[in-house]
NUSE-140839 format. One record per residue (C-alpha): z, x, y; residue in three letters; residue number from 1. Coordinates in nm, 4 decimals, padded with zeros to 6 digits. Each point is the difference from the previous one (the first is absolute). Example, Ala and Ser with C-alpha at 12.3 -4.5 7.8 and 13.67 -1.06 7.14 Angstrom:
REM residues 2
00.7800	01.2300	-00.4500	ALA	1
-00.0660	00.1370	00.3440	SER	2
END
This chain:
REM residues 577
05.4714	-02.2737	00.4252	MET	1
-00.1772	-00.2772	00.1903	LYS	2
-00.1038	00.0944	00.3498	LEU	3
00.1030	-00.3342	00.1499	ASP	4
00.3621	00.0842	-00.0947	LYS	5
-00.0100	00.3536	00.1441	LEU	6
00.2423	00.0333	00.2926	VAL	7
-00.1560	00.1621	00.3054	GLY	8
-00.2890	-00.0733	00.2357	GLU	9
-00.3410	00.1676	00.0149	ARG	10
-00.2102	-00.0113	00.3134	PHE	11
-00.3124	00.1537	00.1535	LYS	12
00.1187	00.1113	00.3444	GLU	13
00.1183	00.3564	00.0422	LYS	14
00.3556	00.0126	00.1429	PRO	15
-00.0004	00.1523	00.3467	SER	16
00.2908	00.2345	-00.0740	ASP	17
-00.1609	00.1662	-00.3046	CYS	18
-00.1530	00.3381	00.0850	VAL	19
-00.1133	00.1028	-00.3509	VAL	20
-00.2050	-00.1862	-00.2594	ASP	21
00.2585	00.0040	-00.2790	SER	22
00.2613	-00.1606	00.2263	HIS	23
-00.2395	-00.2723	00.1160	ALA	24
-00.1287	-00.0786	-00.3493	LEU	25
00.3456	-00.0147	-00.1544	MET	26
00.1174	-00.2411	00.2706	ILE	27
-00.3185	-00.2095	-00.0209	ARG	28
00.0098	-00.0041	-00.3791	GLY	29
00.3537	-00.1334	-00.0293	GLY	30
00.1513	00.3190	-00.1385	TYR	31
00.2872	00.0420	00.2454	MET	32
00.1644	-00.1464	00.3076	LYS	33
00.1456	00.1695	00.3060	PHE	34
00.3791	-00.0291	00.0245	VAL	35
00.0907	00.2612	00.2617	ALA	36
-00.1520	00.3193	00.1354	ASN	37
-00.0833	00.2100	-00.3094	GLY	38
00.1481	-00.2575	-00.2400	ILE	39
-00.2021	-00.2388	-00.2189	TYR	40
00.0539	-00.2550	-00.2758	SER	41
-00.2370	00.0147	-00.2979	SER	42
-00.1810	-00.3018	-00.1435	PHE	43
-00.0860	-00.0174	-00.3705	MET	44
-00.3368	00.1876	00.0105	PRO	45
00.1556	00.3056	00.1653	LEU	46
00.3028	-00.0119	-00.2277	ARG	47
-00.2274	-00.0013	-00.3052	ARG	48
-00.1886	00.3010	00.1414	ILE	49
00.3144	00.1996	00.0765	THR	50
00.1518	-00.0806	-00.3418	LYS	51
-00.3101	00.1457	-00.1658	LYS	52
00.0215	00.3094	00.2194	ILE	53
00.3672	00.0354	-00.0913	GLU	54
-00.0839	-00.0252	-00.3705	ASN	55
-00.2671	00.2696	00.0321	ILE	56
00.2570	00.2210	00.1724	ILE	57
00.2625	-00.0721	-00.2668	ARG	58
-00.2478	00.0800	-00.2741	ASP	59
-00.0849	00.3387	00.1520	GLU	60
00.3604	00.0880	00.0872	MET	61
00.1163	-00.0886	-00.3526	ASP	62
-00.2868	00.2091	-00.1366	ARG	63
00.1536	00.3112	00.1601	ILE	64
00.3514	-00.0850	-00.1268	ASP	65
00.1213	-00.1792	00.3108	GLY	66
00.3021	-00.2298	-00.0364	GLN	67
00.0052	-00.3112	00.2159	GLU	68
00.3244	-00.0596	00.1881	VAL	69
00.0939	-00.1964	00.3092	GLN	70
00.1857	00.1225	00.3054	PHE	71
00.1722	-00.2265	00.2531	PRO	72
-00.1783	-00.1116	00.3154	VAL	73
00.3272	00.0347	00.1940	VAL	74
00.1874	00.3310	-00.0182	MET	75
00.3150	00.1367	00.1611	PRO	76
-00.0673	00.2339	00.2895	ALA	77
00.2207	00.2567	-00.1727	SER	78
-00.2807	00.0764	-00.2490	LEU	79
-00.2370	00.0809	00.2840	TRP	80
00.2690	00.1989	00.1774	GLU	81
00.0249	00.2193	-00.3110	GLU	82
-00.3680	00.0899	00.0266	SER	83
00.0131	00.0327	00.3794	GLY	84
-00.2700	-00.2593	00.0557	ARG	85
00.2277	-00.2674	00.1454	TYR	86
00.0014	00.1943	00.3260	GLN	87
-00.3400	00.1704	-00.0195	SER	88
-00.2238	-00.3048	-00.0532	ILE	89
-00.0944	-00.1987	00.3073	ASP	90
00.0294	-00.3762	00.0512	ASN	91
-00.2436	-00.0702	-00.2836	SER	92
00.3101	00.0099	-00.2236	LEU	93
00.1689	-00.3399	00.0297	CYS	94
00.3740	00.0540	00.0443	ARG	95
00.2603	-00.2781	00.0067	PHE	96
00.3628	-00.0765	-00.0854	LYS	97
00.1219	-00.2386	-00.2662	ASP	98
00.2717	-00.2581	00.0608	ARG	99
00.2677	00.2652	-00.0586	ASN	100
-00.1480	00.2317	00.2612	GLY	101
-00.1376	00.2473	-00.2538	ALA	102
-00.3252	00.1639	00.1165	PRO	103
-00.2956	-00.0842	-00.2252	MET	104
-00.3759	00.0620	-00.0085	VAL	105
-00.3056	-00.1796	-00.1326	LEU	106
-00.1914	00.2235	-00.2383	GLY	107
-00.3224	00.1380	00.1441	MET	108
-00.0141	00.2591	-00.2778	THR	109
00.2389	00.0758	-00.2855	HIS	110
00.0513	00.3744	-00.0527	GLU	111
00.3720	-00.0367	00.0698	GLU	112
00.0345	-00.2948	-00.2385	ALA	113
-00.1869	00.1894	-00.2729	ALA	114
00.2315	00.2999	00.0230	VAL	115
00.3061	-00.2245	00.0104	GLN	116
-00.1165	-00.1798	-00.3151	LEU	117
-00.0421	00.3095	-00.2180	VAL	118
00.2204	00.2739	00.1439	ARG	119
00.2719	-00.0489	-00.2625	GLU	120
-00.2499	-00.0517	-00.2814	TYR	121
-00.1912	00.3166	00.0900	GLY	122
00.2963	00.2359	-00.0329	ASN	123
-00.1513	00.2056	-00.2854	THR	124
-00.3349	00.1729	-00.0453	TYR	125
-00.0523	-00.1764	-00.3354	THR	126
-00.0838	-00.3259	00.1805	ARG	127
-00.2893	00.1382	00.2027	TYR	128
-00.2721	-00.0688	00.0935	PRO	129
-00.0117	-00.3744	00.0678	PHE	130
-00.1678	-00.2408	00.2419	MET	131
00.1234	-00.3350	00.1265	ILE	132
-00.2010	-00.2494	00.2020	TYR	133
00.0282	-00.3427	00.1551	GLN	134
-00.2225	-00.2646	00.1598	ILE	135
00.2096	-00.1335	00.2836	GLN	136
-00.0022	-00.1723	00.3371	THR	137
00.0669	00.2364	00.2884	LYS	138
00.0390	-00.0334	00.3748	PHE	139
-00.1098	00.2503	00.2613	ARG	140
00.0282	-00.1150	00.3606	ASP	141
-00.3486	00.1257	00.0798	GLU	142
-00.0585	00.0326	00.3742	ALA	143
-00.3656	-00.1096	-00.0131	ARG	144
-00.0756	-00.2215	-00.3006	PRO	145
-00.3691	-00.0886	-00.0150	ARG	146
-00.2969	-00.0817	-00.2215	ALA	147
00.1737	-00.2545	-00.2221	GLY	148
00.1452	00.1623	-00.3112	LEU	149
-00.1245	00.3476	00.0891	ILE	150
00.2871	00.0701	00.2395	ARG	151
00.2988	-00.2315	-00.0366	VAL	152
00.3770	00.0000	00.0356	ARG	153
00.0941	-00.1702	-00.3275	GLU	154
-00.1948	00.1188	-00.3023	PHE	155
00.0059	00.0411	-00.3774	THR	156
-00.0237	00.3545	-00.1239	MET	157
00.0069	00.1926	-00.3225	LYS	158
00.2070	00.3113	00.0494	ASP	159
00.0722	00.2483	-00.2764	ALA	160
00.2356	00.2973	-00.0115	TYR	161
-00.0168	00.2822	-00.2524	SER	162
00.2754	00.2555	-00.0693	PHE	163
-00.0566	00.3522	-00.1364	HIS	164
00.1795	00.3241	-00.0756	THR	165
-00.2809	00.2294	00.1202	SER	166
-00.2812	00.0086	00.2522	GLN	167
-00.2467	00.0591	-00.2834	GLU	168
00.1131	-00.3169	-00.1748	ASP	169
-00.0317	-00.1971	00.3235	LEU	170
-00.3519	00.1332	00.0525	GLU	171
-00.1005	-00.0998	-00.3518	ASP	172
00.1297	-00.3528	00.0534	TYR	173
-00.1454	-00.0173	00.3501	TYR	174
-00.3429	00.0588	-00.1518	GLU	175
00.0557	-00.2840	-00.2469	LYS	176
00.0864	-00.2345	00.2879	CYS	177
-00.2981	00.1322	00.1946	TYR	178
-00.2352	-00.1156	-00.2769	HIS	179
00.1947	-00.3206	-00.0666	ALA	180
-00.0592	-00.0980	00.3618	TYR	181
-00.3726	00.0654	-00.0387	GLU	182
00.0004	-00.2385	-00.2974	ARG	183
00.1992	-00.2630	00.1892	ILE	184
-00.2419	-00.0130	00.2921	PHE	185
-00.3046	00.0017	-00.2286	ALA	186
00.1430	-00.2863	-00.2066	ARG	187
00.0867	-00.1923	00.3172	ALA	188
-00.3620	00.0239	00.1118	GLY	189
-00.0135	00.2876	00.2461	ILE	190
-00.0993	00.3099	-00.2003	PRO	191
-00.1465	00.1402	00.3214	GLU	192
00.3532	00.0838	00.1211	THR	193
00.0307	00.3686	00.0892	ILE	194
00.3021	00.2316	-00.0101	VAL	195
00.0990	00.2005	00.3083	VAL	196
00.2726	00.2475	00.0823	LYS	197
00.2583	-00.1587	00.2268	SER	198
00.3101	00.0542	00.2069	ASP	199
00.3271	-00.0879	-00.1744	SER	200
00.1491	-00.1576	00.3110	GLY	201
00.3446	-00.1558	-00.0339	MET	202
-00.0210	00.0251	-00.3795	MET	203
00.0416	00.3766	00.0099	GLY	204
-00.1331	00.2514	-00.2502	GLY	205
-00.2718	00.2611	00.0192	ASN	206
-00.2952	-00.1461	-00.1935	ILE	207
-00.1396	-00.3500	00.0378	SER	208
-00.3258	-00.1860	-00.0474	HIS	209
-00.1319	-00.3326	00.1228	GLU	210
-00.2550	-00.2256	-00.1669	TYR	211
-00.2410	-00.1242	00.2630	MET	212
-00.2584	-00.2745	00.0077	LEU	213
-00.2587	00.1099	00.2544	LEU	214
-00.0724	-00.2809	00.2430	THR	215
-00.0641	-00.0248	00.3726	SER	216
00.3014	-00.2299	00.0470	ILE	217
00.2444	00.2537	-00.1463	GLY	218
00.2838	00.1281	00.2172	GLU	219
00.0074	00.3457	-00.1541	ASP	220
-00.2424	00.2763	00.0928	SER	221
-00.1191	00.2210	-00.2838	ILE	222
-00.1574	00.3446	00.0322	ALA	223
-00.2717	00.0507	-00.2617	ILE	224
-00.2146	00.3041	-00.0717	CYS	225
-00.3252	-00.0984	-00.1754	PRO	226
-00.0665	00.3676	-00.0749	GLU	227
00.3011	00.0704	-00.2233	CYS	228
00.1682	-00.3376	-00.0531	GLY	229
00.3092	00.0750	00.2120	TYR	230
00.1801	-00.3203	00.1012	ARG	231
00.3182	-00.0421	00.2023	ALA	232
00.1671	-00.2549	00.2199	ASN	233
-00.0441	00.1073	00.3611	MET	234
00.3791	00.0267	00.0280	GLU	235
-00.0032	00.2780	-00.2599	ALA	236
-00.3404	00.1611	00.0652	ALA	237
00.0144	00.3484	00.1497	GLU	238
-00.2010	00.0326	00.3201	SER	239
-00.1863	00.3315	00.0115	ILE	240
-00.1628	00.0983	00.3278	ILE	241
-00.2001	00.3172	00.0488	LYS	242
-00.0348	00.0893	00.3670	ASN	243
-00.2383	00.2593	00.1419	THR	244
00.1382	00.2054	00.2873	ARG	245
-00.2141	00.0559	00.3053	ASP	246
-00.0942	00.3667	00.0404	GLU	247
00.1613	00.0229	00.3448	VAL	248
00.3348	-00.1570	00.0866	SER	249
00.0199	-00.1420	00.3486	GLU	250
00.3100	00.0352	00.2121	GLU	251
00.2519	-00.2810	00.0010	LEU	252
-00.0773	-00.2045	00.3119	LYS	253
00.1630	-00.3106	00.1445	LYS	254
-00.2547	-00.2567	00.1197	VAL	255
00.0371	-00.3347	00.1739	ALA	256
-00.0729	-00.3043	-00.2171	THR	257
00.0912	-00.2916	00.2284	PRO	258
00.0754	-00.3256	-00.1798	GLU	259
-00.1230	00.1461	-00.3289	MET	260
00.2494	-00.1049	-00.2674	HIS	261
-00.1903	-00.0133	-00.3276	THR	262
-00.1732	00.2745	-00.1979	ILE	263
-00.3303	-00.1822	00.0446	GLU	264
00.0375	-00.0202	00.3792	GLU	265
00.1073	00.3644	00.0343	VAL	266
-00.2737	00.1361	-00.2277	CYS	267
-00.2691	-00.2021	00.1789	ASP	268
00.1254	00.1219	00.3363	PHE	269
00.0092	00.3639	-00.1103	LEU	270
-00.3208	-00.0215	-00.2069	HIS	271
00.1829	00.1152	-00.3137	ALA	272
-00.0329	-00.1452	-00.3515	PRO	273
00.3132	-00.1604	-00.1445	ALA	274
00.0256	00.2714	-00.2685	GLU	275
00.0551	00.2529	00.2829	LYS	276
00.3121	-00.1808	00.1161	SER	277
00.3638	-00.0130	-00.1068	VAL	278
00.1670	-00.3370	00.0249	LYS	279
00.3679	-00.0843	-00.0191	ALA	280
00.1268	-00.2830	-00.2182	VAL	281
00.3607	-00.0927	00.0720	VAL	282
00.2510	-00.1602	-00.2372	TYR	283
00.3738	-00.0596	-00.0083	GLN	284
00.2309	00.0367	-00.2971	LYS	285
00.1493	-00.3309	-00.1080	ASN	286
00.3452	00.1481	-00.0462	ALA	287
00.0585	00.1291	00.3548	ASP	288
-00.3220	-00.0659	00.1996	ASP	289
-00.0552	00.3753	00.0391	ALA	290
-00.3563	00.0768	00.1099	TYR	291
-00.2516	00.1663	-00.2311	VAL	292
-00.3337	00.1203	00.1409	ILE	293
-00.2862	00.0863	-00.2316	VAL	294
-00.2850	00.2028	00.1487	PHE	295
-00.3231	-00.0652	-00.1860	ILE	296
-00.3724	00.0419	00.0586	ARG	297
-00.1276	-00.2708	00.2302	GLY	298
-00.2401	-00.1627	-00.2458	ASP	299
00.2625	-00.0402	-00.2746	LEU	300
00.2889	-00.2390	-00.0617	ASP	301
00.3539	00.0661	-00.1202	VAL	302
00.0841	-00.1079	-00.3534	ASN	303
00.3439	-00.1512	00.0539	GLU	304
00.0888	00.0191	-00.3698	THR	305
-00.0504	00.3769	00.0017	LYS	306
00.2098	00.0282	00.3155	LEU	307
00.2778	-00.2162	-00.1451	THR	308
00.0052	00.2061	-00.3195	ASN	309
00.0146	00.3228	00.2017	PHE	310
00.2887	-00.1237	00.2140	LEU	311
00.1822	-00.1632	-00.2900	GLY	312
00.0725	-00.3065	00.2108	GLU	313
-00.1721	-00.3060	00.1403	ASN	314
-00.1753	-00.0054	00.3373	ILE	315
-00.1569	-00.2476	00.2403	HIS	316
-00.2507	00.0310	00.2863	PRO	317
00.1823	00.1271	00.3050	ALA	318
00.1046	-00.1984	00.3011	VAL	319
-00.0327	00.2653	00.2707	ILE	320
00.2475	-00.0558	00.2796	THR	321
00.0168	00.1607	00.3433	GLU	322
00.3196	00.1809	-00.0930	GLU	323
-00.1648	00.1617	-00.3018	SER	324
-00.1758	00.2642	00.2098	GLY	325
-00.3222	-00.0675	-00.1918	ILE	326
-00.3121	-00.0766	00.2044	ASN	327
-00.1892	-00.2536	-00.2084	ALA	328
-00.3754	00.0629	00.0066	GLY	329
00.0411	00.3613	00.1131	PHE	330
00.2087	00.1521	-00.2823	ILE	331
-00.0847	00.3513	-00.1142	GLY	332
00.1654	00.2918	-00.1781	PRO	333
-00.0105	00.2278	00.3070	VAL	334
00.2922	-00.0140	00.2464	ALA	335
00.1727	-00.2856	-00.1801	MET	336
00.2971	-00.1386	00.1944	ASN	337
00.3028	00.1587	-00.1646	ALA	338
00.2187	-00.2949	00.1000	ALA	339
-00.2004	-00.2289	-00.2268	ALA	340
00.1088	00.1981	-00.3100	LYS	341
-00.2552	-00.1559	-00.2365	PRO	342
-00.0707	00.1374	-00.3454	LEU	343
-00.3408	00.1679	00.0344	ILE	344
-00.2316	00.0043	-00.3036	LEU	345
-00.3496	00.1465	-00.0335	PHE	346
-00.2630	-00.1400	-00.2325	ASP	347
-00.2089	00.2432	-00.2011	ALA	348
-00.3143	-00.1374	00.1647	SER	349
00.0657	00.2063	00.3144	ILE	350
00.0956	00.3254	-00.1715	GLN	351
-00.2102	00.2887	00.1316	GLY	352
-00.1842	-00.2122	00.2568	THR	353
-00.0888	00.1198	00.3482	ASN	354
-00.1496	-00.1378	00.3227	ASN	355
00.1782	-00.3289	-00.0581	MET	356
00.0918	-00.2727	00.2479	VAL	357
00.3615	-00.1206	00.0060	CYS	358
00.2448	-00.1777	00.2257	GLY	359
00.1799	00.1983	00.2707	ALA	360
00.3241	-00.2045	-00.0098	ASN	361
-00.0731	-00.0961	00.3573	GLU	362
-00.1453	-00.3288	00.1157	VAL	363
-00.3773	00.0200	00.0605	ASP	364
-00.0359	00.3557	-00.1364	PHE	365
-00.1252	00.1591	-00.3229	HIS	366
-00.0582	00.3540	-00.1195	TYR	367
-00.3254	00.1483	-00.1173	THR	368
-00.0301	00.3286	-00.1881	GLY	369
00.2942	-00.0549	-00.2375	LEU	370
-00.0061	00.2658	-00.2726	ASP	371
00.2516	-00.0833	-00.2738	MET	372
-00.0004	00.3526	-00.1429	THR	373
00.0527	00.1625	00.3397	ARG	374
00.2248	-00.2591	00.1659	ASP	375
00.2112	-00.0968	-00.3044	PHE	376
00.0024	00.3029	-00.2295	PRO	377
00.3139	-00.1153	-00.1845	ASP	378
-00.1042	-00.3607	-00.0569	ALA	379
00.0431	-00.1520	-00.3456	GLU	380
-00.2636	-00.2405	-00.1219	TYR	381
00.0256	-00.2872	-00.2461	HIS	382
-00.2300	-00.2709	-00.1280	ASP	383
00.0700	-00.3197	00.1943	PHE	384
-00.3577	-00.1313	00.0335	ALA	385
-00.1827	-00.2843	-00.1687	LYS	386
-00.2912	00.1188	-00.2073	ILE	387
-00.3368	-00.1130	00.1401	ILE	388
-00.3434	-00.0926	-00.1310	THR	389
-00.1965	00.3225	-00.0273	GLY	390
00.3230	00.1971	-00.0321	GLY	391
00.0465	00.2886	-00.2403	ILE	392
00.0960	-00.0977	-00.3536	CYS	393
00.3369	00.1529	-00.0986	PRO	394
-00.1296	00.0416	-00.3549	SER	395
-00.3538	00.1415	00.0201	CYS	396
-00.0023	00.1174	00.3634	GLY	397
-00.3204	-00.1828	00.0933	LYS	398
-00.0279	-00.2076	00.3208	PRO	399
-00.0694	-00.3114	-00.2043	SER	400
00.2988	-00.2306	00.0419	ILE	401
-00.0680	-00.3710	00.0420	THR	402
00.2707	-00.2480	00.0968	VAL	403
00.0022	-00.3441	-00.1636	SER	404
00.2330	-00.2976	00.0106	ARG	405
00.1895	-00.1265	-00.3019	GLY	406
00.2731	-00.2299	-00.1314	ILE	407
00.2822	00.1679	-00.1894	GLU	408
00.0377	-00.1962	-00.3250	VAL	409
00.2445	00.2346	-00.1742	GLY	410
00.1897	00.3272	00.0345	ASN	411
00.1740	00.2581	-00.2150	ILE	412
00.2555	00.2619	00.1099	PHE	413
00.1685	00.3028	-00.1464	GLN	414
00.3417	-00.0491	00.1567	LEU	415
00.1782	00.3056	-00.1381	GLY	416
00.3805	-00.0180	00.0280	THR	417
00.0147	-00.1687	00.3420	LYS	418
00.1837	-00.3075	-00.1312	TYR	419
00.1800	00.1305	-00.3074	THR	420
00.1549	00.2810	00.2025	LYS	421
00.1064	-00.2128	00.2964	SER	422
00.1424	-00.2670	-00.2329	MET	423
00.1753	00.2387	-00.2379	GLY	424
-00.1979	-00.0699	-00.3180	MET	425
00.0280	00.2933	-00.2411	THR	426
-00.0524	00.0804	-00.3662	TYR	427
00.1263	00.2761	-00.2293	LEU	428
-00.2610	00.2190	-00.1689	ASP	429
00.0261	00.1474	-00.3499	GLU	430
00.2179	00.2811	00.1386	LYS	431
00.2399	-00.2434	00.1684	GLY	432
-00.1286	00.0862	00.3490	GLU	433
-00.0366	-00.2730	00.2604	SER	434
-00.3351	-00.0814	00.1651	HIS	435
-00.1555	-00.2689	00.2180	TYR	436
-00.2771	-00.2039	-00.1678	PRO	437
-00.3458	00.0150	00.1558	ILE	438
-00.1584	-00.3333	00.0935	MET	439
-00.3432	-00.1531	00.0345	GLY	440
-00.0786	-00.3306	00.1734	CYS	441
-00.3005	-00.2287	-00.0533	TYR	442
-00.0791	-00.3162	00.2017	GLY	443
-00.2592	-00.2795	00.0087	ILE	444
00.0050	-00.2990	00.2357	GLY	445
-00.1009	-00.3050	-00.2067	VAL	446
-00.0997	-00.2331	00.2852	GLY	447
-00.1782	00.2772	00.1857	ARG	448
-00.1950	00.0822	-00.3163	LEU	449
-00.1088	-00.3642	-00.0327	ALA	450
-00.1127	-00.0054	00.3637	ALA	451
-00.1779	00.3331	-00.0406	SER	452
-00.1964	-00.1277	-00.2998	VAL	453
-00.1002	-00.3026	00.2078	CYS	454
-00.1019	00.2313	00.2841	GLU	455
-00.2168	00.2047	-00.2362	ALA	456
-00.1528	-00.2937	-00.1877	HIS	457
-00.1014	-00.3008	00.2070	HIS	458
-00.2972	-00.1555	00.1703	ASP	459
-00.0239	-00.2297	00.3005	GLU	460
00.1024	-00.2979	-00.2169	TYR	461
00.3159	00.1339	-00.1612	GLY	462
00.1611	00.2541	-00.2342	PRO	463
-00.1757	00.1239	-00.3146	ILE	464
00.2993	00.0672	-00.2239	TRP	465
-00.0344	00.2431	-00.2916	PRO	466
00.0534	-00.1787	-00.3325	ILE	467
00.3141	00.2073	-00.0670	SER	468
00.1990	-00.1469	00.2891	ILE	469
-00.1893	-00.3201	00.0883	ALA	470
00.2237	-00.3070	00.0345	PRO	471
-00.2060	-00.1649	-00.2758	TRP	472
-00.2804	00.1269	-00.2186	GLN	473
-00.2175	-00.3136	00.0137	VAL	474
-00.0619	-00.2547	00.2750	HIS	475
-00.1358	-00.3248	-00.1492	LEU	476
-00.1816	-00.2214	00.2498	CYS	477
-00.0897	-00.3611	-00.0787	CYS	478
-00.2651	-00.0931	00.2550	VAL	479
-00.0299	-00.3738	00.0682	LYS	480
00.3097	-00.0722	-00.2044	SER	481
-00.0490	-00.3744	00.0598	ALA	482
-00.2666	00.0253	-00.2695	ASP	483
00.1860	-00.0990	-00.3169	GLU	484
-00.2126	00.2109	-00.2355	GLU	485
00.0361	00.3125	00.2157	ALA	486
00.3751	-00.0535	00.0403	HIS	487
00.0513	-00.0515	-00.3721	ALA	488
-00.2016	00.3122	-00.0836	ALA	489
00.1961	00.2050	00.2547	ALA	490
00.3314	-00.1304	-00.1357	ASP	491
-00.0977	00.1042	-00.3541	ARG	492
-00.1096	00.3405	00.1249	LEU	493
00.3301	00.0416	00.1855	TYR	494
00.1964	-00.0623	-00.3191	GLU	495
-00.2238	00.2232	-00.2094	ASP	496
00.0164	00.2897	00.2501	LEU	497
00.3797	-00.0160	00.0037	GLN	498
00.0141	-00.0209	-00.3788	ASN	499
-00.2171	00.3124	-00.0095	ALA	500
00.2777	00.1827	00.1873	GLY	501
-00.1740	00.0159	00.3360	LEU	502
00.1684	-00.0519	00.3370	GLU	503
-00.1734	-00.2922	00.1717	VAL	504
00.0197	-00.1676	00.3397	ILE	505
-00.1755	-00.3380	-00.0230	TYR	506
-00.1486	-00.1784	00.3022	ASP	507
-00.0887	-00.3628	-00.0710	ASP	508
00.0602	-00.1329	00.3494	ARG	509
-00.2355	-00.2588	00.1436	LYS	510
-00.1361	00.2319	00.2694	VAL	511
-00.3439	00.1357	00.0824	SER	512
-00.1400	00.2951	-00.1937	ALA	513
-00.0001	00.2079	00.3177	GLY	514
00.3676	-00.0685	00.0648	PHE	515
00.0839	00.0731	-00.3646	MET	516
-00.1895	00.3305	-00.0059	PHE	517
00.1481	00.1059	00.3344	SER	518
00.3498	-00.0361	-00.1473	ASP	519
-00.1133	00.1831	-00.3132	ALA	520
-00.1260	00.2900	00.2123	ASP	521
00.3345	00.0221	00.1792	LEU	522
00.1873	00.0106	-00.3318	LEU	523
-00.2324	00.2772	-00.1163	GLY	524
00.0299	-00.0676	-00.3758	VAL	525
-00.2408	00.2336	-00.1854	PRO	526
-00.1734	-00.2551	-00.2285	VAL	527
-00.1156	-00.3428	00.1158	ARG	528
-00.1138	-00.2759	-00.2362	VAL	529
-00.1865	-00.2912	00.1602	ILE	530
-00.0302	-00.3384	-00.1676	VAL	531
-00.2239	-00.2548	00.1736	SER	532
-00.2108	-00.3046	-00.0906	PRO	533
-00.3154	00.2049	00.0693	ARG	534
00.1094	00.2802	-00.2347	ASN	535
00.1023	-00.2448	-00.2719	LEU	536
-00.3486	-00.1547	00.0035	LYS	537
-00.1140	00.3420	-00.1247	GLU	538
00.3065	00.0228	-00.2302	ASN	539
00.1177	00.3148	00.1806	VAL	540
00.2866	00.1306	00.2088	CYS	541
-00.0613	00.2494	00.2761	GLU	542
00.2054	00.3190	-00.0383	VAL	543
00.0091	00.2411	00.2957	VAL	544
00.2189	00.2852	00.1166	THR	545
00.1651	00.0079	00.3398	ARG	546
-00.1746	00.3280	00.0855	ASP	547
-00.3413	-00.1621	-00.0787	LYS	548
-00.0968	00.2663	-00.2549	THR	549
-00.0251	-00.2579	-00.2795	TYR	550
-00.1453	-00.3522	-00.0010	SER	551
-00.1122	-00.1815	-00.3135	GLU	552
-00.0459	-00.3547	-00.1262	LYS	553
00.1728	-00.0208	-00.3365	ILE	554
-00.0328	-00.2835	-00.2540	PRO	555
00.3138	-00.2139	00.0145	VAL	556
00.0925	00.0759	-00.3615	GLU	557
-00.0231	00.3779	00.0657	ASP	558
00.1869	00.0036	00.3311	THR	559
00.3451	00.0836	-00.1373	ILE	560
-00.1210	00.3030	-00.1935	ASN	561
-00.2176	00.1165	00.2894	ALA	562
00.2906	-00.0220	00.2445	VAL	563
00.2371	00.1771	-00.2422	LYS	564
-00.2506	00.2824	-00.0387	LYS	565
-00.0586	00.0260	00.3742	LEU	566
00.3748	00.0195	00.0699	VAL	567
00.0419	00.2628	-00.2744	ALA	568
-00.2917	00.2027	00.1387	ASP	569
00.1506	-00.0078	00.3504	LEU	570
00.3374	00.1127	-00.1358	LEU	571
-00.1651	00.2840	-00.1937	ASP	572
-00.1904	00.1045	00.3110	GLN	573
00.3214	00.0079	00.2007	CYS	574
00.1709	00.2139	-00.2666	LYS	575
-00.2977	00.2359	-00.0142	ALA	576
00.0167	00.0573	00.3743	GLU	577
END
């Protein structure tokens, strides 16, 4: 491929709307173009990268007996009504009607389509286990797309679905997928990806894991214990708080706190630390706008995923009206207005506490001396809190938790019978008895993985693509191409490199060396071969790697073999990782 024929522009200036490096570099480098919010078109370099990622995924899925299929992008709403998700999923599911008025959806995930495809085939135990997978375009009407390909609305994803006749068989296969994913990310160039326990969310199921690339620009928070190796997404991490009771419990006393609405203001006014306060966090259920109040220790935050899972329905931050009977800024568990009729929940962080500050449900007043054991002897406590840095590890019990940011590059779920049962998929066992198959689900976002690799491997000049997914293996630069001898030598080298089976992008434009190398940096090809009149006077070509770990002047006649060996060494290194 000659660079002067490559469609797409490369430029130096960072786009003002790009908040992360991978987004900026992939726009600047001519990899993709904005179409609409969260929707991009791919130029040739990105398409070559994603095709290589897809082939790595196919290789690893086929290795564990996966069978590639393809589900439709558009599905009848009736499939999703069978599973119950047509009503339960929010507006991120794109619903529409066809010309005949039939309700349809755009696929954001394909559990329903997978069950529909195989529910007649899987009617006997003799056909189990099996796994089907696809690499398909999906659409999720994401509320806040951001960071280029890291959070989008239209995306390409590999999703796989396995079917089993026992939990033990699912667990065996789940482990195979677990290790296949480790190989995929290592081969794609990010072996540093870690695995964390996660929340199953709308997918359902009891056991799930996410593969995370730790980076400060990640949207997910991950709880990590360096002492024992525990790792979990904050949504799934248990928050363990050990409170020490004061020896003497004070009496419950109402005190004036004029114009003090926040925990910080109240605690400063009363000279109490935030951990000696109880704050109220108010939500409403999406279904009927009923109020839910969570009482939690003042220095902690509510984990909305835990709350949603506990309630079994979606919620949103409350809009507190005058008619609600709730005094915003002064809400407390004592003397709650009965007319408000909220659902009251207590977080485990306040269990057994005493001498606490809380709202008095009266404007400009709070209580001091709240003793949860004395004042609410029948209270039930649940874990609704976000785990914090320095928190107690749920695994080893040490106060050693650290919280890091990460990008989710893949996930795996043990779905159980959630979909087969709701959609009536059954099989007969050897005794002729009917059972529901048990499912597993395994996903990887292809574009997000490409962006994540760029995020992990770049410098200020551009991406540094791993050889396994780079758009080309070799970038041939003919400096001062107006020089006939240099141009002729570069042309011969271009032909010889291609004949040697190498993927080459060839730049013989009549531009300055600085301009040429700037474009080469943005394309991030691992091996660069430089032909110039100066080098030819020494009968050498300069061979360098994009990451600057290798730079040698090689005799012209030895260049092909040297480049072939360097490419092979880089591929071997990637496989070894």
